[in-house]
N, C-alpha and C positions, 0 to 999 in steps of 0.2 A: 844471280843474287849479288847485290853490291854490299860492300862492307863499309860502314861509316864508323870511323874511329871515334871513341868517346873523348870529348874535349875536357880537360881538367877544369874544374870550377875555379873561377877567380874570386878572390875575396872582395867583398864590397867595401868601398872606402868608408871609414868611420866618420861620422859627423864631427865637426870641430867641437872640442870640448872647451867651453869658456863662455863668458858672457858677451853678448853682442849688444852694442849701444846704437840706438837710432839717431840719425841726424836731427838736431834740434833738442835732444834730451839734455837735461842738466845732470851731471855726474860729479864725482869728487876725485881728487888726485889721491893716489895710493902710493905714498913714498915710504922709505924706511924711517920710522920714527926714532930708532935707537940713537942715531947720530945727529938728527935735526937738519940734515942737508936738504937743499932744494932739489926737486925733480927737474932736470934740465929739459927745456923745450928744444926741439930740433926743427930744421927747415925741411923741405920736401925731399932732399937728398940724404937726410939723416945727420947732417952736420949740426953740432950744437950752436944755439944762438945764445946771446948774452943773458937771456931771461930764464927764470926758473920759478916754480910754484911749490909751496909748502904742502905737506901732507894734510888732507882734509879740505883744501881749497876747492870751492865750487867752480866748475867750468861748464861751458856749453859745447856740445859736439857740433862742429861745423861740417865735417866731412870724414870719410874713412877710406882706407886703402888697404886691400888685402895684399900680403907680401909672401904668401906661401909659407915655407918653413921658418922664415924670419918673423912671422907673426903679423897680425893686423895692426895698423897704426891709425890713430884718430887725430884729426886736426881739431884743436880746442881753442876756446877763448875764455880767459878768466872773467868771472862774473864781477869781481871787485875792481880789478885793475886793467882789464881789457888786454892783457898779454895774449899773444897769438902764436901758436906753434903746434908741432906734432908730438904726440906721446904714444908709447906702445900700449897695447890693450891691457897688459898686466900692471900698468901704472895708473889705471883708473878703477874705480869701484862705484857701485850703485848707491851705497848708503853713506851717510855722513859719518857714522860711528865706525871706527876701525874694528874689523872683526878680531876676535881673540886669537892670539898666536899659539896658545897652549891648547893641546887637545883636551876634550872633555874627559872627565874620569870615566873609567870603565864601569859599566853597570854591574851591580852585585847580582850574582845568579840567585834566582828564587829558590827557596828551600823546597826540597822534595816533600810532597804531601805524604803523610803517614799512611801506610797501607795496612790493611788488615791481614794478619797471617804472615806467611813468609813471602819474600819477593819471588817473582817468577824465575824458575830455574834453580833455585837454591834447595839443597837437600836439608832436611831437618835431622 
């Protein structure tokens, strides 16, 4: 009789959490609106180029490149001015309107319905 040791189970990799944009799709730049700075475009190596785009600018996705832990990058071209460069995935959003930055208020718990008699487990 042979003994087969039990192999420990390995954890399955979790799917990437985040939005994936298809090549050819039109999306919008997601920059910090507090200070009004431009989102800097980069070249393929990640070096900043002289151009930048404002929050909410419409761009077309031309290509994408997965970069592991560094995050996916997208090559985009501005719809208005034709600026071309690379942006990180977190610098893009699918909708033109900026999502709210404050969390929604907590829901008020519903009132307990009135019970007839005493609650279960209570002594009278």
